[in-house]
C-alpha positions in Angstrom: 98.9 122.6 183.4 96.0 122.8 181.0 93.7 125.6 181.9 90.4 125.3 180.0 87.7 126.9 182.1 87.8 129.4 184.9 85.7 131.0 187.6 85.9 134.5 189.1 84.5 135.4 192.5 82.8 138.7 193.3 85.2 140.7 195.5 85.4 144.2 196.8 87.9 144.9 194.0 85.2 144.2 191.5 83.0 146.9 193.0 85.9 149.3 192.8 86.5 148.3 189.2 82.8 149.0 188.4 83.0 152.4 190.1 86.1 153.2 188.1 84.4 152.2 184.9 81.3 154.3 185.8 83.5 157.3 186.4 84.3 157.4 182.7 88.1 157.3 183.3 89.6 157.6 179.8 92.2 155.8 177.8 95.3 154.2 179.4 94.3 154.9 182.9 91.0 153.2 182.5 92.6 150.1 180.9 95.2 150.0 183.6 92.5 149.9 186.3 90.7 147.1 184.5 93.9 145.0 184.2 94.6 145.6 187.9 91.3 143.9 188.7 92.2 140.6 187.0 94.6 139.0 189.6 92.2 139.5 192.5 89.3 138.0 190.6 90.8 135.2 188.5 91.5 131.7 189.8 91.6 128.2 188.4 88.2 126.5 188.4 85.1 126.1 186.3 82.7 128.6 184.7 82.6 132.4 184.8 80.4 134.5 187.0 78.6 137.6 185.6 81.0 140.0 187.3 84.1 138.4 185.7 82.3 138.2 182.3 81.5 141.9 182.6 85.2 142.7 183.3 86.2 140.7 180.2 83.8 142.6 178.0 85.0 146.0 179.3 88.6 145.0 178.5 87.6 143.7 175.1 85.9 147.1 174.4 89.3 148.8 174.8 90.3 147.1 171.5 93.9 147.0 170.2 95.6 148.8 173.2 94.5 145.8 175.4 96.3 143.2 173.3 99.9 143.8 174.5 99.2 143.7 178.2 96.9 140.7 177.8 99.6 138.8 175.8 102.1 139.6 178.6 99.7 138.0 181.1 99.7 134.8 179.1 103.1 134.1 180.8 101.9 135.0 184.3 102.8 132.5 186.9 99.2 132.3 188.1 97.1 129.9 186.1 93.8 131.7 186.6 95.3 135.0 185.3 96.7 133.2 182.2 93.3 131.6 181.6 91.5 134.9 182.0 93.8 136.7 179.6 93.3 133.9 177.0 89.5 134.2 177.4 89.6 137.9 176.7 92.0 137.6 173.7 90.1 134.9 171.9 87.2 137.2 171.3 89.2 140.4 170.4 88.5 141.3 166.8 91.9 142.7 165.9 95.1 141.1 167.0 98.5 141.9 165.3 100.8 139.2 164.0 103.4 140.3 166.5 101.3 138.5 169.2 101.4 135.2 167.3 104.4 133.6 168.9 103.0 134.2 172.4 99.6 132.9 171.4 101.1 129.8 169.9 103.2 129.2 173.1 100.2 129.6 175.4 98.1 127.3 173.1 100.7 124.6 173.2 100.6 124.9 177.0 96.9 124.0 177.0 95.0 127.2 176.5 92.9 125.8 173.6 90.6 128.8 173.2 93.5 130.8 171.8 93.1 129.0 168.5 90.3 131.5 167.8 92.6 134.4 168.5 95.2 132.8 166.1 92.5 132.5 163.5 91.7 136.2 163.8 95.3 137.0 163.0 94.7 135.1 159.8 98.2 135.4 158.3 99.8 132.5 156.4 101.9 131.6 159.5 98.8 131.6 161.7 96.8 129.4 159.4 99.8 127.1 158.9 99.9 126.5 162.7 96.2 125.8 162.9 96.4 123.4 160.0 99.3 121.6 161.6 97.4 121.3 164.8 94.4 119.8 163.0 96.8 117.3 161.3 98.0 116.2 164.8 94.5 116.3 166.4 92.0 115.6 163.5 88.8 116.6 165.1 86.5 119.0 163.4 84.4 119.6 166.5 87.3 121.1 168.5 88.6 124.6 169.3 90.9 124.3 166.3 88.1 123.2 164.0 86.0 126.1 165.2 89.0 128.4 164.6 89.4 127.2 161.0 85.7 127.7 160.4 86.1 131.3 161.8 89.0 131.8 159.3 86.5 130.8 156.6 87.6 131.7 153.1 91.2 132.1 154.1 91.4 128.6 155.6 89.7 126.8 152.7 92.7 126.4 150.4 94.9 125.3 153.3 92.4 122.6 154.2 92.3 121.4 150.6 96.1 121.1 150.6 95.8 118.5 153.4 94.6 116.0 150.8 97.6 116.5 148.5 99.9 114.4 150.6 102.1 111.8 148.9 100.9 109.1 151.2 97.3 108.2 151.9 95.7 110.7 154.3 94.6 109.4 157.7 90.8 108.7 157.2 90.1 110.6 160.4 91.9 113.7 159.1 90.1 113.4 155.7 86.8 113.1 157.5 87.6 116.2 159.6 88.4 118.2 156.5 85.2 117.1 154.8 83.1 117.9 157.8 84.6 121.4 158.0 83.8 121.9 154.4 80.2 120.9 155.0 79.9 123.5 157.7 81.7 126.2 155.8 79.6 125.6 152.6 79.9 128.8 150.5 82.9 130.0 152.4 84.8 127.0 151.2 84.6 128.0 147.5 88.4 128.8 147.5 89.1 125.1 148.0 87.3 124.0 144.8 90.1 124.5 142.3 92.8 123.0 144.6 90.6 120.0 145.2 89.9 119.5 141.5 93.6 119.7 140.8 94.2 116.9 143.4 91.4 114.8 142.1 92.5 115.0 138.4 96.2 114.6 139.1 97.0 110.9 138.3 100.4 111.3 140.1 98.6 111.8 143.4 97.8 109.1 145.9 94.6 107.4 144.5 93.0 107.3 147.9 93.6 111.1 148.4 92.1 111.8 144.9 88.9 110.0 146.0 88.8 111.9 149.3 89.2 115.2 147.3 86.1 114.3 145.3 84.2 113.6 148.5 85.3 117.0 149.8 83.9 118.7 146.7 80.6 117.1 147.5 80.8 118.3 151.1 81.2 121.9 149.9 77.8 121.5 148.1 76.4 124.1 145.7 79.5 126.3 146.0 81.4 123.6 144.1 79.4 123.8 140.9 82.5 124.8 139.0 83.9 121.4 139.6 81.1 119.5 137.8 82.8 119.2 134.4 86.0 117.8 136.0 83.9 115.4 138.0 82.2 114.1 134.9 85.5 113.6 133.2 86.8 111.6 136.2 83.8 109.3 136.2 84.1 108.7 132.5 87.9 108.1 132.6 88.0 105.9 135.7 84.4 104.6 136.4 85.6 101.9 138.7 87.4 104.3 141.1 85.3 107.4 140.7 81.9 106.4 139.3 80.0 106.0 142.6 81.8 108.7 144.5 81.3 111.2 141.7 77.6 110.4 141.7 77.5 111.1 145.4 79.3 114.4 144.9 77.0 115.5 142.1 74.0 114.7 144.2 75.4 116.8 147.1 76.3 119.7 144.8 72.8 119.6 143.5 73.3 119.5 139.7 70.9 118.5 137.0 72.8 115.2 136.7 71.8 114.6 140.3 68.1 114.2 139.3 68.9 111.3 137.0 71.2 109.7 139.5 68.6 109.9 142.3 65.8 108.8 140.1 67.8 105.7 139.2 68.3 104.8 142.9 64.6 105.1 143.8 63.8 101.5 143.0 65.8 100.3 146.0 64.9 103.3 148.3 63.8 102.6 151.8 63.4 104.6 155.0 67.2 104.4 155.7 68.0 106.0 152.3 67.9 109.7 151.4 66.9 109.7 147.7 63.5 111.3 148.2 64.8 113.9 150.6 67.6 114.7 148.1 65.2 115.1 145.3 63.0 117.3 147.4 66.0 119.5 148.2 66.5 120.0 144.4 63.0 121.5 144.2 61.5 122.2 140.8 64.8 121.3 139.2 63.8 117.7 139.8 60.3 118.1 138.4 61.0 115.5 135.7 61.4 112.9 138.5 57.7 113.4 139.5 56.4 110.1 137.9 59.2 108.1 139.6 58.5 109.7 143.0 54.7 109.1 142.5 55.4 105.4 142.1 57.0 105.4 145.5 53.5 106.0 147.0 53.0 102.3 146.5 56.2 101.3 148.3 55.9 98.5 150.8 57.6 100.6 153.4 55.1 103.1 155.0 57.7 105.8 155.8 58.9 105.7 152.2 55.3 106.5 151.1 55.2 109.5 153.5 58.5 110.8 152.2 57.3 110.4 148.6 54.1 112.3 149.4 56.1 115.1 151.0 58.6 115.3 148.2 56.0 115.7 145.4 55.1 119.1 146.8 58.7 120.3 146.6 59.1 119.1 143.1 56.1 121.0 141.9 55.0 118.3 139.5 51.3 118.8 138.7 50.6 115.2 137.9 50.7 114.5 141.6 47.6 116.5 142.4 44.9 113.8 142.1 46.9 111.0 143.8 47.6 113.4 146.7 43.9 114.4 147.0 43.1 110.7 147.3 45.6 110.4 150.2 43.6 112.9 152.2 41.1 110.1 152.9 43.7 107.6 154.2 42.7 106.2 157.6 45.8 104.1 158.4 48.7 106.6 158.5 48.1 110.2 159.8 51.5 111.1 158.6 50.5 110.4 155.0 47.5 112.7 155.3 49.6 115.5 156.7 52.2 115.1 154.0 49.6 115.1 151.2 48.0 118.3 152.7 51.4 120.0 152.8 52.2 119.0 149.2 48.8 120.2 147.9 49.4 123.5 149.5 52.9 123.8 147.9 51.4 122.8 144.5 48.9 125.6 144.7 46.0 123.2 143.9 42.9 125.3 144.7 40.6 122.5 143.6 41.7 120.6 146.7 40.3 123.2 149.1 37.1 121.3 150.0 38.9 118.1 150.9 41.5 120.1 152.9 38.9 122.0 154.8 37.2 118.6 155.6 40.5 117.3 157.0 41.1 120.6 158.9 37.8 120.2 160.7 37.3 116.4 161.1 40.6 114.5 161.2 41.1 112.8 164.6 44.7 114.0 165.1 45.2 117.7 165.9 48.6 118.1 164.1 47.0 116.8 160.9 44.2 119.3 161.2 46.8 122.0 161.6 48.7 120.9 158.5 45.4 120.9 156.4 44.4 124.3 157.8 47.8 125.7 156.9 47.6 124.3 153.3 44.1 125.8 152.9 45.3 129.2 154.1 48.2 129.0 151.6 45.8 128.2 148.8 43.6 131.1 149.7 46.6 133.4 149.7 46.4 134.4 153.4 49.5 132.4 154.4 52.7 131.1 152.9 55.2 128.3 153.5 58.7 129.5 154.5 61.4 130.0 152.0 63.6 127.0 152.4 67.3 126.5 152.5 69.8 124.4 154.3 68.8 123.0 157.7 65.4 124.8 157.4 64.6 122.6 154.4 65.4 119.5 156.3 63.3 120.6 159.3 60.3 121.2 157.0 60.7 117.9 155.1 61.1 115.7 158.2 58.6 117.5 160.4 56.3 114.5 160.1 58.7 112.5 162.3 58.2 114.8 165.3 54.8 116.5 165.0 53.7 119.2 167.4 51.6 117.1 169.7 51.0 119.9 172.3 47.4 120.3 171.4 46.8 116.5 171.6 48.4 116.3 175.0 46.4 119.3 176.2 43.2 117.3 175.4 44.4 114.6 177.7 45.5 117.0 180.5 42.1 118.9 180.6 41.5 119.8 184.2 37.7 119.8 183.6 37.7 116.2 182.4 41.0 114.4 183.2 41.4 111.2 181.2 41.4 108.2 183.5 40.8 105.0 181.5 39.6 101.8 183.2 40.9 98.7 181.5 39.1 95.4 181.6 40.9 92.1 182.5 41.9 90.3 179.3 41.7 86.5 179.2 44.8 84.7 178.1 47.4 87.4 179.0 50.6 85.9 180.3 51.7 87.0 183.8 55.3 87.6 184.8 56.0 84.0 185.9 54.6 82.6 182.6 56.7 85.1 180.6 59.9 84.1 182.5 59.2 80.5 181.6 59.1 81.5 177.9 62.7 83.0 177.8 64.7 81.7 174.8 68.2 82.1 173.3 69.0 83.6 169.9 72.4 83.4 168.1 74.7 86.4 168.6 77.9 87.1 166.6 80.0 89.8 168.2 82.5 91.8 166.1 85.3 89.8 167.7 85.3 86.4 169.1 83.1 83.3 168.6 79.4 83.2 168.1 77.4 83.0 171.3 73.8 83.2 172.4 71.7 86.1 173.5 69.1 85.5 176.2 65.8 87.0 175.3 63.0 87.6 177.7 59.5 88.2 176.3 57.9 91.4 177.5 54.3 90.4 176.9 52.3 87.4 175.8 48.9 86.1 174.9 47.7 82.5 175.1 45.9 81.5 172.0 44.0 78.2 171.3 46.9 76.8 169.2 49.9 78.3 170.9 51.6 81.3 172.5 51.9 84.8 171.0 55.1 86.5 172.5 56.4 90.0 172.1 59.9 91.3 172.9 60.6 94.9 174.0 64.4 95.4 173.8 65.1 98.7 172.0 68.0 98.4 169.7 68.4 94.6 170.0 66.2 91.6 169.4 62.7 93.1 169.4 60.2 90.9 167.6 56.8 89.3 167.6 56.7 85.5 167.4 54.1 82.8 167.7 55.2 79.4 169.0 53.4 76.1 169.3 54.2 72.4 168.8 54.8 72.9 165.1 57.6 75.4 165.7 58.1 79.1 165.9 57.0 81.8 163.5 58.6 85.2 163.7 56.4 88.0 162.2 57.3 91.5 163.3 60.6 93.2 164.0 59.5 96.0 166.4 59.4 96.8 170.1 56.3 95.2 171.4 54.4 96.7 174.4 51.2 94.6 174.5 48.7 92.4 172.7 44.9 92.8 172.7 41.9 91.1 171.1 40.0 93.7 169.2 37.1 92.4 167.1 38.1 89.3 165.2 41.8 90.0 165.2 44.7 90.3 167.6 46.4 93.7 167.8 50.1 94.1 168.6 50.9 97.6 170.1 54.5 98.5 169.2 56.8 101.4 169.3 59.4 103.1 171.4 60.6 106.6 172.4 64.4 107.2 172.3 67.0 105.4 170.2 66.8 108.3 167.8 63.0 108.3 167.3 59.5 108.4 168.8 57.0 106.3 167.0 54.1 103.9 167.6 52.5 101.3 165.4 49.6 98.9 165.5 49.9 95.5 163.7 46.9 93.3 163.0 47.6 89.6 163.4 45.4 87.0 161.8 45.6 83.3 161.3 45.6 81.7 157.9 43.7 78.5 157.0 46.7 76.4 157.8 46.9 77.7 161.3 50.0 79.9 160.8 49.8 83.6 161.8 50.6 86.6 159.6 50.9 90.2 160.7 50.4 93.4 158.8 51.0 97.0 159.8 47.5 98.4 160.4 47.7 101.9 162.0 50.3 104.5 162.9 50.1 106.0 166.4 50.9 109.6 167.4 54.1 108.6 169.1 55.4 105.8 171.3 52.8 103.9 173.4 53.3 103.4 177.1 50.1 101.8 178.2 47.0 100.3 176.5 44.0 98.2 177.2 40.4 97.3 176.3 37.6 99.6 177.6 34.2 98.5 178.8 32.6 99.3 175.4 35.1 97.0 173.6 37.3 99.8 172.1 41.1 99.7 172.4 42.7 102.7 174.2 46.4 103.4 173.7 48.1 106.0 175.8 50.9 107.5 173.6 53.4 110.3 173.8 51.1 112.3 171.5 48.1 111.7 173.6 45.6 108.9 174.3 44.0 107.3 171.3 40.8 105.2 170.9 40.6 102.6 168.2 37.3 100.9 167.6 36.9 97.3 166.3 36.1 98.8 162.9 39.4 100.6 162.8 38.1 104.1 163.5 40.4 106.4 165.5 40.0 109.4 167.7 41.7 111.2 170.6 40.4 109.7 173.8 39.2 113.1 175.2 37.1 113.8 172.1 33.5 112.4 172.4 
């Protein structure tokens, strides 16, 4: 039977054990009393209560003398006792190799946690067993994967050798090896030379050679010694190794990576990571400044934000004036926050007046905080954190999940709770009218013939020349379309919550929370002279919208995850609770 988790009830024997421990009973006698408490407490089940956890810690504190009796309990006929013994053993720091056979046997019988104890033994035979188990069960996020990470430097060469097979390695196993190297990072340095040997050996399986190059990239900066070999491979066999070597050089963070990433920027979009990668290279990538600056004009708004954020990490002084200009942007609050952050990192004291203006007057509180932080950094009373690894990623992508607590607090003010009253809007389609507008779209599954997907509009607005319809189906066929006798025009691929007439245009309120994001957008829809509509992204909201409407004064109110926002017909924005 596989025993993975256990529960231990509080019993009178536990109290006796505690009294025994409190008495200061020394050495073997104390250990014996602790071990005697196990059978009465341990039983098969789920979890571990505080008393049982305390007993485990006391036994672990006995150190090496506890190993032999615990190993003996691994063959006990009572499942709970075996599981408890395994739980204690997996966290003991020092375990002799003499216990290895018993640990392997118990692990084979389902006590997965013992892989950690095997890793602590750390001898070649122990590592060979763990590597063999990973080969059979190639999952990096498992007890065995965690054990190999615990073994660290000792396990790295063994993992590298998995890619030396004569036959192509199972892609799942190669992926597990690479994922472990990514998590081990500097501790995987011992795998660099074996991986280089595999990659350069023309007698090896060609697929495994490619996987070895990928693995070097996963190790990152600790694989810098492999760069000359990688460049040789790309030059000798560009068809096989060109692209994968480029990816590895980028991941390692070499000077060559700057040129590679700069060359990819022309096709960069929100789904690509070139700007983030350049930012991670810091001032090493300063020469890419002009290319990154050009991305501020990209058609994709999120790419513009990433470019503005990256310029600060690069430390390129030519970005100062364009970034100062961005502080006045009224369409995308993310762009203003990114520009403020980069000006702070660039140390541009001349930008202090504009930053202070943003800190005092911008409509969105997180942007005010970003500008205030940058101003403090420029005045020398604050500093940005030293960045590395995940911390760098958090800092770079912070614009995607701003701290909206202050904005929500404005909405939740007990003195003046926000309760908008929305006016009836002529032309809005009711539920029955929307049901009548359902339509089919072609759908091609991964297997089988093409079929049709039934799409039900979520909202609609009756115009003089036709119907404006919006679909809200996160992850599927979300879109805005206009239909009339002349046909159907599809304009926006986004989750649509509602339409409103604001001034001389129609506004589509879009966005969604979940599905890996939390965003909101306003699109402005206008009609051309020939009667066909066109839509353009107009404003970025502070998170996903959930309700919206026109107020008595003609303004549009959108209640978002980041707080309620007012938009005037002139396009001015403010938090709803701010007069």
